[in-house]
N, C-alpha and C positions, 0 to 999 in steps of 0.2 A: 419502555417504549423504544429502546435502542435496538437496532438491527445489528447482529453480530455474525461474522463469517468465519467459520473454522478453517484451518489449513487443509491442504490437499497435496498429494504427491504420488508419483508412480512407485510401485513396490512389486517387483517381479512382473507377473502378468495381471496385477490388480492395480486399481486406482484407489488410494486410501483417502477418505474424507473424514476429518475430525469434527467432533462436536465442539462448539465454542463455549459450552457451559458445563460439561461434565467429562468423564473419562471414557466415553464411547467412541469407537472408530468403525466406520463402514468400509469394508474391503469389497470393492466392486470388480468382479472379473471382467476384464476388457473384451473377452470373446463372448461369453455367455450372458453377461450383465447380471449374473447371480450375485446377491448381496449377502455378506456375512458380517454381523455386528459383533465386535470384540471389545471387551473392556480392558483397559490398561491397568495393571495391578499397582502402579505407583501411587503412593499415599497422596502426593501433592498434585496429581493430575486432575484438574478441575476446569478444563477448557484449554484448547490448543489453537494458537493463532497461526503457527507455521509448522510444517513437517519437512524434515530434510532427510532423505534416504542416504544410508551409508552402508552398502553391502546388505547384510541381513538385518541391520539395525536401523531404527528410526529415531532421529533426534526430534524431540518435541519441545517447542517453545511456547511458554504459557501465555494465556490471555490475561491472567492476573497473577501477581506474585513474581518472585525472582528465581524460581527453581527450574533449571533445565533438566530434561529427562532423556536418558538413552534407553531405548526399549527394543528388545528382540522379540517380535511377535511369534517367531517360530519356536523359541525355547521358553518364552515367558520371562527371561532374565531382564531385570530392570535396574537402573542406577540413577539416583537423583543427585543433582549438583545445585546446592543452594547457598553456598558460602560466598556470595557476591561482596566485593569490597564496599566499604561504607561510602566511598565517594561516588558510587554509581547510583543513579536514580532516574525515574521516568518523569517527563514533563508533559502533562496532558495537553493535547492539541485540540482546539486552538486557544485554550484558556490559560496556558502557561503556569499551571500550578503543579507542585510535586505530587506524584501518586505512585501506585504500584501496578498500573495497568499497562499492557502491551510494551514491556521493556525491550523485547528482542524482535528482530524482523527475520533474519536468516542466519544460517550457520554454514561454514565451509571447513572442510577437513583436507589437509595436505600431508602427504607422506613422502619422505625421500631418505634413502640410506638408513632406514631404521628409525628415523625421526618422524614425529607426528606433531602437527600444529593444528589446533582447533581455534577458529576465530568466529566470534559472534557479532553480527552487525545489529545496531540498535534500531528499534521502531520509534518509541518515544523516549528511549534511553539517551543519556547524555554522552555516550562514547562507545567505542568498540572494546570488546573484551576478548582475552585469550583464556582458554580453559585447559588445564592439565588433567587429562583423563585419570591418571593414576592417583594423584594426590587430591584431586577435586578442587584445587586452588584456582581462583580467577586472578587475572592481572590485566593491566591496561594494554591495549594494542594500538599503536599509533601509525597509521598510514601517513605517507608524506604528502598529503593533500589537506585541504581545508576541512575542519570538523564543524562547520556551520550546521546548525540544526534546522534552520528554516530557509525558505527561498529568499532571493535578493530583493524581490519586489512583489506587488500584488498579483502580477500575471504569472509568476513562477513559484507559487506556493508549494511547500513540501512539508509533510508531517514526519519526516525522518531524515537522517544523514545519508542513508543509502542502503544497499543490500547486495548480496551475492546472487546473481541470476542462476537459476538451475541449469547448468550446462554440463555436458558430458566430456570432461577433459581427462587426459591420461592420469592415472592414479599416481604415477611416479613423479609428477610435477608438483612443485610448491606454489605454482601460480594459479590464480583464479580470477574470473571476471568480477569487477566491482563497479556497480552503478552508483555514481555520486548524484544523489537526488537533487540537492539545492541548485547545482549548476547544470544538471542534465548532461553529465559527461560520463563516458565509459572508460574504465581503466583495466589494465592487466596488473593485478596486485600480487606481489610475492609475500605470502603469508609469513615466511620466516624473517624477512628483513623489513617489511612494510613499504618497500619501494613500489611506486606506481608508475606505469607507463600508459599515457593516454592513447586510446584507440580512436582515431578520428572518425567521426560520423558526418558524412557529407549529405546535406539536404539542399534540394533545389527550391529556392524561395518562389520562383515563378510557378512551379507546380502547385504549391500550397495556396498561392494567391488566386490561381484559377479556380480552385475548389472551395475557396472561402465564400460562404453564402451571403455575408453582409446582412441586409434586412431580409429576414426570411422566417419561416416556421421552424424554430429551433427544436422544440419538442412539444409534447402534449400540453404542458402547463405554460408554455411561452409561444402562443399561436402566431405572433408576428412581432419581431423585435430585431434589434441589432445586438448580438451577443458580444459583450465587451471582452476583449482578449488582446493577445500580443499583436494581432494584425489589425485590430480595430480598437485602439486604446481610447481612453476618455479624451486625450489631446487630439487624436485623429478625428473624433466625432465633432469636437468644437471647431476644428479647422476645416471641416467638410472634406476630409480625406478618407472616405469610406472605401474599404476594399470589398469587392463583391457587389451584390445587388443594392441599388440605391433606394431611397425611401419612395414609397408609392402610396399616396393617401387613400386611393380607392381600394387597394389591396388590404391596407390596414383596417379600413372600415368594414370590409367584407369579413375579415378574420375576427374582429372584435364583436361584430354583430351576432356571432354564434354564441357568445358567452355574456353579452350585455344587451339587454333589451332596448337600451337608450344610448345611442351614439351621438346625440346632438347636444349633450351637456345639460339636459333638463331633467335628469333622473331625480334630483333632489325635490324639484317642484312636484313631480308625479307622486313621490313618496309622501310629501306633505299633504297633498290633496286626498290621497288614499286614507291617511291616518285621520284627517279632519272628518271624513265621513264616518269613520269607525267610532269616534268619541262624541258625536253629536247626540 
């Protein structure tokens, strides 16, 4: 009953979408929308959570298991890297037990003066990893920022440490963008040294407050409510400091009457009378 989403990424003139449960990939031509389904020949390819393009190659990060795959769809060449260090493991979110699901989130490749550095950001994994393409060995990669796995409070939950956004940066640079999920901060990270420089993100709180709905129809299953979040926390609600629309009893009754035949609090009495007639 679990919904799974496979990875997707641009590849030449195509958009590649991966199956989350097997080795199939749909190559969708962005001009004609023609679809070609191709099977990856890697033995361990049984569902891909993320795809990272690297020239003619595609790096495939597994939905389950610890094997990273490098695949060239043009030549069919494939290499599998599964010798992950024993200290690395996945922690299933939100249950916090060790598993082998969704270990990796994204991957970044940096090249400079003949040097190559491959760094893998964790999804449910407990740390960043560096991969040596030639030897196949994994090692720990330590950025000089916090390695917290979860958010700091209930309003800033995160299911990973962070990831490398897909950006088109000069290939001769060792620096890549790194999004630190628990603290919602963006960094320029040097993959060779692990040094991180924060890129300031400026948000205008007034703009967000003006668009905060407050008591409103949040979505189909919440026809009228105050959605609890950073702008309307539980403390704000108790202190009557609601941002956005204030409570309107008539509006609430109108919304709830569409899904509840009784808005007067006497539903139980009606059910009792109905059942009494059935069992007489």
